[in-house]
C-alpha angles and dihedrals in degrees: 000000000000091000091051090053089053095057115112110259119205091246089057093055122103115263090253089055100052107108094182092058090045092052089047095052102030106024132250096280088065093067128085122235090258093052091050091050089046088059090052096050095039098199139038130202134290090271102040141028124243091261094056092046089049093050088056091051093048090045092052089053087055092251088293123132087193092061091040090053089058095055115112123230089251089055093050092047091060087080115091106244096028109102128174094279095050091045090052090050093053093045090050092051091050091050091049089053091051093048091050092054088052095055120105113243118243089252108065110245117238120224106226096152144007089263090059090058094045090056088059098041102041097072087052104045106015101089103031117125091213136044121271129176118217135171132209110218115210139192127225091281090049094249113149112255097175143343116223136193109225103179145349123218145164134282095288104032153348132213120241126204111211091202090056092049094055094038087061092048095048093047090053094046091241121168094186140023144191117219120211142168134166134244108213089194091067090237109137096188108115114235124228086257092054091053093046093049091048094052089045090053093045092053092047088051092055092058090050095041091242111129121218105216101184149337119225127197106207130204129167093267104031154344145242119222119203089199092052091050095050097249098121 
């Protein structure tokens, strides 16, 4: 208990090292990642403030929130001064940031290129350790009406029910769609099954007058577009 009392509390920090006050007077965008994390954890250790501890954590993550967000609770708790409660707080904040990125903006985004679709789908699929199949349902102007998860699989594949794909499209009133799934391995090369499924859905879409515009294979760092590669 004595060591806990010796921890630097925010109220004991110098005026130049108080991120809460800085946020209050200058706004959240003025704070560094380390300062924002310091607000979350509240206190450091006997030898360093929360800001100093947070700087070490961010530095060890190569100054990348993406890398930090992938750290497990056990990895975060390796830092002296980061117990279970603080590790959970950091993990929760990282997850909120991820979910915010996944949310649709109020103005419906319009798909003009494969990269537009990738920007929407990457936060959903890019970091998953297993395969999932999603579709973007579009109106006549190619604005996104909905994004739907069709199936969840394992590390190497996922099954897709053609009937379910078009059931979702009809329910939303979509006239077009973009198909997508991820490759956890990071390999962007489409498999024979990927190509066969794409052609099957394209042909089914023709019968229902719902155009399949593209099929994206998503990884954390990039994507493969069937349309861009002339496979549609």
